[in-house]
C-alpha positions as YAML, in Angstrom:
chain: A
units: angstrom
residues:
- id: 1
  name: UNK
  ca: [3.68, -32.77, 15.12]
- id: 2
  name: UNK
  ca: [6.48, -30.46, 14.07]
- id: 3
  name: UNK
  ca: [5.82, -26.78, 14.83]
- id: 4
  name: UNK
  ca: [6.00, -24.40, 11.90]
- id: 5
  name: UNK
  ca: [8.55, -21.63, 12.21]
- id: 6
  name: UNK
  ca: [6.96, -18.34, 11.23]
- id: 7
  name: UNK
  ca: [9.43, -15.63, 10.35]
- id: 8
  name: UNK
  ca: [8.29, -12.27, 11.70]
- id: 9
  name: UNK
  ca: [9.48, -8.89, 10.43]
- id: 10
  name: UNK
  ca: [12.36, -7.41, 12.41]
- id: 11
  name: UNK
  ca: [14.47, -4.25, 12.64]
- id: 12
  name: UNK
  ca: [17.62, -5.74, 11.07]
- id: 13
  name: UNK
  ca: [17.48, -3.76, 7.82]
- id: 14
  name: UNK
  ca: [17.00, -0.51, 9.72]
- id: 15
  name: UNK
  ca: [19.91, -1.14, 12.08]
- id: 16
  name: UNK
  ca: [22.13, -2.09, 9.13]
- id: 17
  name: UNK
  ca: [21.30, 1.22, 7.46]
- id: 18
  name: UNK
  ca: [21.95, 3.07, 10.72]
- id: 19
  name: UNK
  ca: [25.36, 1.40, 10.96]
- id: 20
  name: UNK
  ca: [26.12, 2.85, 7.52]
- id: 21
  name: UNK
  ca: [25.43, 6.34, 8.87]
- id: 22
  name: UNK
  ca: [21.81, 6.90, 7.83]
- id: 23
  name: UNK
  ca: [19.66, 8.58, 10.49]
- id: 24
  name: UNK
  ca: [16.06, 8.79, 9.23]
- id: 25
  name: UNK
  ca: [15.05, 5.48, 7.66]
- id: 26
  name: UNK
  ca: [11.61, 5.17, 6.12]
- id: 27
  name: UNK
  ca: [9.76, 2.00, 5.26]
- id: 28
  name: UNK
  ca: [7.55, 2.25, 2.18]
- id: 29
  name: UNK
  ca: [4.80, 0.02, 0.84]
- id: 30
  name: UNK
  ca: [1.78, 0.35, -1.43]
- id: 31
  name: UNK
  ca: [-1.61, -1.30, -1.63]
- id: 32
  name: UNK
  ca: [-4.00, -1.48, -4.52]
- id: 33
  name: UNK
  ca: [-2.00, -2.78, -7.47]
- id: 34
  name: UNK
  ca: [-4.42, -5.62, -8.17]
- id: 35
  name: UNK
  ca: [-7.88, -4.00, -7.96]
- id: 36
  name: UNK
  ca: [-10.01, -3.18, -10.98]
- id: 37
  name: UNK
  ca: [-11.17, 0.04, -9.33]
- id: 38
  name: UNK
  ca: [-9.82, 2.82, -7.16]
- id: 39
  name: UNK
  ca: [-6.57, 4.58, -6.46]
- id: 40
  name: UNK
  ca: [-3.26, 3.01, -5.55]
- id: 41
  name: UNK
  ca: [-2.10, 4.10, -2.09]
- id: 42
  name: UNK
  ca: [1.40, 4.24, -0.61]
- id: 43
  name: UNK
  ca: [2.58, 4.94, 2.90]
- id: 44
  name: UNK
  ca: [5.98, 5.91, 4.27]
- id: 45
  name: UNK
  ca: [6.75, 5.35, 7.95]
- id: 46
  name: UNK
  ca: [9.76, 6.31, 10.05]
- id: 47
  name: UNK
  ca: [9.59, 4.25, 13.24]
- id: 48
  name: UNK
  ca: [10.90, 5.40, 16.60]
- id: 49
  name: UNK
  ca: [13.14, 2.48, 17.70]
- id: 50
  name: UNK
  ca: [12.11, 3.15, 21.30]
- id: 51
  name: UNK
  ca: [8.38, 3.00, 20.55]
- id: 52
  name: UNK
  ca: [7.67, 0.28, 18.00]
- id: 53
  name: UNK
  ca: [4.13, -1.07, 18.41]
- id: 54
  name: UNK
  ca: [3.91, -4.76, 19.19]
- id: 55
  name: UNK
  ca: [2.39, -7.00, 16.55]
- id: 56
  name: UNK
  ca: [3.51, -5.32, 13.32]
- id: 57
  name: UNK
  ca: [3.06, -7.79, 10.46]
- id: 58
  name: UNK
  ca: [2.38, -7.83, 6.76]
- id: 59
  name: UNK
  ca: [-1.05, -6.18, 6.62]
- id: 60
  name: UNK
  ca: [-2.48, -9.12, 4.65]
- id: 61
  name: UNK
  ca: [-2.18, -11.49, 7.65]
- id: 62
  name: UNK
  ca: [-3.93, -9.16, 10.12]
- id: 63
  name: UNK
  ca: [-7.64, -8.80, 10.77]
- id: 64
  name: UNK
  ca: [-9.27, -5.46, 9.83]
- id: 65
  name: UNK
  ca: [-9.72, -4.59, 13.51]
- id: 66
  name: UNK
  ca: [-6.07, -5.34, 14.31]
- id: 67
  name: UNK
  ca: [-4.89, -3.33, 11.30]
- id: 68
  name: UNK
  ca: [-7.00, -0.35, 12.37]
- id: 69
  name: UNK
  ca: [-5.66, -0.48, 15.94]
- id: 70
  name: UNK
  ca: [-2.05, -0.71, 14.76]
- id: 71
  name: UNK
  ca: [-2.52, 2.10, 12.22]
- id: 72
  name: UNK
  ca: [-3.84, 4.36, 14.99]
- id: 73
  name: UNK
  ca: [-0.83, 3.51, 17.16]
- id: 74
  name: UNK
  ca: [1.56, 4.21, 14.29]
- id: 75
  name: UNK
  ca: [0.00, 7.61, 13.61]
- id: 76
  name: UNK
  ca: [0.55, 8.41, 17.30]
- id: 77
  name: UNK
  ca: [4.14, 7.19, 17.75]
- id: 78
  name: UNK
  ca: [5.82, 7.30, 14.32]
- id: 79
  name: UNK
  ca: [6.31, 9.73, 11.43]
- id: 80
  name: UNK
  ca: [3.71, 8.72, 8.86]
- id: 81
  name: UNK
  ca: [2.75, 9.96, 5.41]
- id: 82
  name: UNK
  ca: [0.14, 8.62, 2.97]
- id: 83
  name: UNK
  ca: [-0.14, 9.42, -0.73]
- id: 84
  name: UNK
  ca: [-2.02, 8.17, -3.76]
- id: 85
  name: UNK
  ca: [-1.97, 7.91, -7.53]
- id: 86
  name: UNK
  ca: [-5.30, 8.39, -9.24]
- id: 87
  name: UNK
  ca: [-7.18, 6.05, -11.56]
- id: 88
  name: UNK
  ca: [-6.33, 8.46, -14.40]
- id: 89
  name: UNK
  ca: [-2.62, 8.25, -13.52]
- id: 90
  name: UNK
  ca: [-2.82, 4.44, -13.33]
- id: 91
  name: UNK
  ca: [-4.36, 4.30, -16.80]
- id: 92
  name: UNK
  ca: [-1.87, 6.81, -18.23]
- id: 93
  name: UNK
  ca: [1.33, 5.47, -16.66]
- id: 94
  name: UNK
  ca: [0.62, 1.75, -15.94]
- id: 95
  name: UNK
  ca: [0.11, 0.34, -12.47]
- id: 96
  name: UNK
  ca: [3.81, -0.14, -11.61]
- id: 97
  name: UNK
  ca: [4.75, 3.43, -12.48]
- id: 98
  name: UNK
  ca: [1.67, 4.78, -10.70]
- id: 99
  name: UNK
  ca: [2.62, 2.76, -7.60]
- id: 100
  name: UNK
  ca: [6.11, 4.24, -7.71]
- id: 101
  name: UNK
  ca: [4.62, 7.72, -8.12]
- id: 102
  name: UNK
  ca: [2.52, 7.19, -4.98]
- id: 103
  name: UNK
  ca: [5.63, 5.97, -3.13]
- id: 104
  name: UNK
  ca: [7.62, 9.06, -4.14]
- id: 105
  name: UNK
  ca: [4.74, 11.27, -3.02]
- id: 106
  name: UNK
  ca: [4.52, 9.52, 0.36]
- id: 107
  name: UNK
  ca: [8.25, 9.91, 0.98]
- id: 108
  name: UNK
  ca: [8.08, 13.59, 0.02]
- id: 109
  name: UNK
  ca: [5.14, 14.13, 2.39]
- id: 110
  name: UNK
  ca: [6.98, 12.94, 5.53]
- id: 111
  name: UNK
  ca: [7.40, 15.71, 8.12]
- id: 112
  name: UNK
  ca: [11.15, 15.05, 8.16]
- id: 113
  name: UNK
  ca: [12.83, 14.08, 4.89]
- id: 114
  name: UNK
  ca: [14.35, 10.61, 5.14]
- id: 115
  name: UNK
  ca: [17.92, 9.92, 4.11]
- id: 116
  name: UNK
  ca: [17.27, 6.24, 3.39]
- id: 117
  name: UNK
  ca: [14.21, 4.26, 2.29]
- id: 118
  name: UNK
  ca: [13.42, 0.56, 2.55]
- id: 119
  name: UNK
  ca: [10.94, -0.15, -0.22]
- id: 120
  name: UNK
  ca: [8.78, -3.22, -0.69]
- id: 121
  name: UNK
  ca: [9.30, -4.96, -4.03]
- id: 122
  name: UNK
  ca: [12.10, -5.75, -6.44]
- id: 123
  name: UNK
  ca: [12.40, -2.33, -8.12]
- id: 124
  name: UNK
  ca: [13.09, 1.14, -6.79]
- id: 125
  name: UNK
  ca: [11.08, 4.16, -7.92]
- id: 126
  name: UNK
  ca: [13.13, 6.35, -10.22]
- id: 127
  name: UNK
  ca: [14.30, 9.79, -9.15]
- id: 128
  name: UNK
  ca: [14.48, 9.33, -5.39]
- id: 129
  name: UNK
  ca: [16.51, 12.14, -3.78]
- id: 130
  name: UNK
  ca: [18.11, 9.78, -1.25]
- id: 131
  name: UNK
  ca: [19.52, 6.27, -0.94]
- id: 132
  name: UNK
  ca: [17.13, 3.33, -0.95]
- id: 133
  name: UNK
  ca: [16.97, -0.46, -0.98]
- id: 134
  name: UNK
  ca: [14.30, -2.68, -2.52]
- id: 135
  name: UNK
  ca: [13.23, -5.68, -0.42]
- id: 136
  name: UNK
  ca: [11.22, -8.50, -1.97]
- id: 137
  name: UNK
  ca: [8.43, -9.47, 0.46]
- id: 138
  name: UNK
  ca: [9.63, -6.59, 2.59]
- id: 139
  name: UNK
  ca: [6.32, -6.35, 4.43]
- id: 140
  name: UNK
  ca: [7.01, -9.81, 5.92]
- id: 141
  name: UNK
  ca: [10.69, -9.12, 6.66]
- id: 142
  name: UNK
  ca: [11.09, -5.51, 7.73]
- id: 143
  name: UNK
  ca: [9.21, -3.74, 10.54]
- id: 144
  name: UNK
  ca: [9.20, -0.31, 8.86]
- id: 145
  name: UNK
  ca: [7.75, -1.76, 5.65]
- id: 146
  name: UNK
  ca: [5.21, -3.81, 7.62]
- id: 147
  name: UNK
  ca: [4.16, -0.59, 9.34]
- id: 148
  name: UNK
  ca: [3.77, 1.14, 5.99]
- id: 149
  name: UNK
  ca: [1.72, -1.77, 4.62]
- id: 150
  name: UNK
  ca: [-0.71, -1.48, 7.55]
- id: 151
  name: UNK
  ca: [-1.10, 2.30, 7.27]
- id: 152
  name: UNK
  ca: [-1.62, 2.16, 3.50]
- id: 153
  name: UNK
  ca: [-4.12, -0.71, 3.68]
- id: 154
  name: UNK
  ca: [-6.27, 0.97, 6.35]
- id: 155
  name: UNK
  ca: [-6.25, 4.27, 4.44]
- id: 156
  name: UNK
  ca: [-7.17, 2.76, 1.09]
- id: 157
  name: UNK
  ca: [-9.86, 0.47, 2.50]
- id: 158
  name: UNK
  ca: [-11.54, 3.49, 4.11]
- id: 159
  name: UNK
  ca: [-11.50, 5.39, 0.81]
- id: 160
  name: UNK
  ca: [-13.03, 2.43, -1.03]
- id: 161
  name: UNK
  ca: [-15.73, 2.07, 1.64]
- id: 162
  name: UNK
  ca: [-16.60, 5.76, 1.13]
- id: 163
  name: UNK
  ca: [-16.77, 5.27, -2.64]
- id: 164
  name: UNK
  ca: [-19.03, 2.26, -2.14]
- id: 165
  name: UNK
  ca: [-21.70, 4.53, -0.65]
- id: 166
  name: UNK
  ca: [-21.70, 6.69, -3.78]
- id: 167
  name: UNK
  ca: [-21.44, 3.72, -6.18]
- id: 168
  name: UNK
  ca: [-23.39, 0.89, -4.53]
- id: 169
  name: UNK
  ca: [-23.60, -2.57, -5.99]
- id: 170
  name: UNK
  ca: [-19.93, -3.27, -6.71]
- id: 171
  name: UNK
  ca: [-19.20, -4.38, -3.14]
- id: 172
  name: UNK
  ca: [-16.18, -2.14, -2.69]
- id: 173
  name: UNK
  ca: [-16.83, -1.91, 1.04]
- id: 174
  name: UNK
  ca: [-15.98, -5.64, 1.17]
- id: 175
  name: UNK
  ca: [-13.66, -6.27, -1.81]
- id: 176
  name: UNK
  ca: [-11.86, -2.87, -1.92]
- id: 177
  name: UNK
  ca: [-12.04, -3.02, -5.71]
- id: 178
  name: UNK
  ca: [-10.25, -6.35, -6.11]
- id: 179
  name: UNK
  ca: [-11.60, -8.62, -8.88]
- id: 180
  name: UNK
  ca: [-13.68, -10.94, -6.72]
- id: 181
  name: UNK
  ca: [-16.34, -12.99, -8.45]
- id: 182
  name: UNK
  ca: [-19.05, -10.70, -7.02]
- id: 183
  name: UNK
  ca: [-17.25, -7.56, -8.21]
- id: 184
  name: UNK
  ca: [-16.77, -8.91, -11.73]
- id: 185
  name: UNK
  ca: [-20.45, -9.98, -11.84]
- id: 186
  name: UNK
  ca: [-21.50, -6.48, -10.72]
- id: 187
  name: UNK
  ca: [-19.20, -4.91, -13.29]
- id: 188
  name: UNK
  ca: [-20.91, -6.92, -16.03]
- id: 189
  name: UNK
  ca: [-24.37, -6.10, -14.68]
- id: 190
  name: UNK
  ca: [-23.92, -2.42, -13.79]
- id: 191
  name: UNK
  ca: [-21.25, -1.37, -16.27]
- id: 192
  name: UNK
  ca: [-18.07, 0.59, -15.75]
- id: 193
  name: UNK
  ca: [-17.99, 3.32, -13.10]
- id: 194
  name: UNK
  ca: [-15.78, 6.45, -13.22]
- id: 195
  name: UNK
  ca: [-13.53, 4.76, -10.64]
- id: 196
  name: UNK
  ca: [-12.76, 1.64, -12.69]
- id: 197
  name: UNK
  ca: [-9.32, 1.33, -14.27]
- id: 198
  name: UNK
  ca: [-9.92, 1.35, -17.99]
- id: 199
  name: UNK
  ca: [-6.46, -0.04, -18.76]
- id: 200
  name: UNK
  ca: [-7.21, -3.26, -16.84]
- id: 201
  name: UNK
  ca: [-8.33, -6.09, -19.08]
- id: 202
  name: UNK
  ca: [-11.71, -7.04, -17.50]
- id: 203
  name: UNK
  ca: [-12.77, -3.38, -17.58]
- id: 204
  name: UNK
  ca: [-11.38, -2.77, -21.06]
- id: 205
  name: UNK
  ca: [-13.21, -5.84, -22.38]
- id: 206
  name: UNK
  ca: [-16.54, -4.50, -21.14]
- id: 207
  name: UNK
  ca: [-15.86, -1.10, -22.68]
- id: 208
  name: UNK
  ca: [-15.00, -2.77, -26.00]
- id: 209
  name: UNK
  ca: [-18.29, -4.68, -25.92]
- id: 210
  name: UNK
  ca: [-20.19, -1.42, -25.36]
- id: 211
  name: UNK
  ca: [-18.71, 0.31, -28.41]
...
């Protein structure tokens, strides 16, 4: 049986940027574009090339326990910043622009301002004060972006688990606000919470039925 070749994220994009003269290179990713409820969260991470944790991957392919362990290591050995855009900002701006707002906030919150950013996706946030490159599927290709995806995922999941205690029944501790069948069923049964995104169609449809 032929073995599958699995491409793992590497440090190539960072070293290429360093060769161009950039010193502080941040990887940026967001989580939470798809959920019906909750904030969108972005993280920016500047890795120390001499202390890169083993096992960095796209956060989606890691178990919750492995993500949590790697996030703790990253907070200890890298420069890390986390930022959010609120449900109100998502509804006012649209989810793409709110995601970019969270990314800009994360970059601005780093303890040392980066001079280059590697950003997951196919579009760069507008108004960045430094050079940047967009990388499609960057969390699977680039170690700094993979690190940011892990940090952002762990942070947002924890926030959604906290919200689940105040708003039980939607299953946010398990689905993190994503439109699982159970979440949609609970939304229909319990109605719309203050943390649901009113601009998202399943939520908007329920609100229209209530008026």
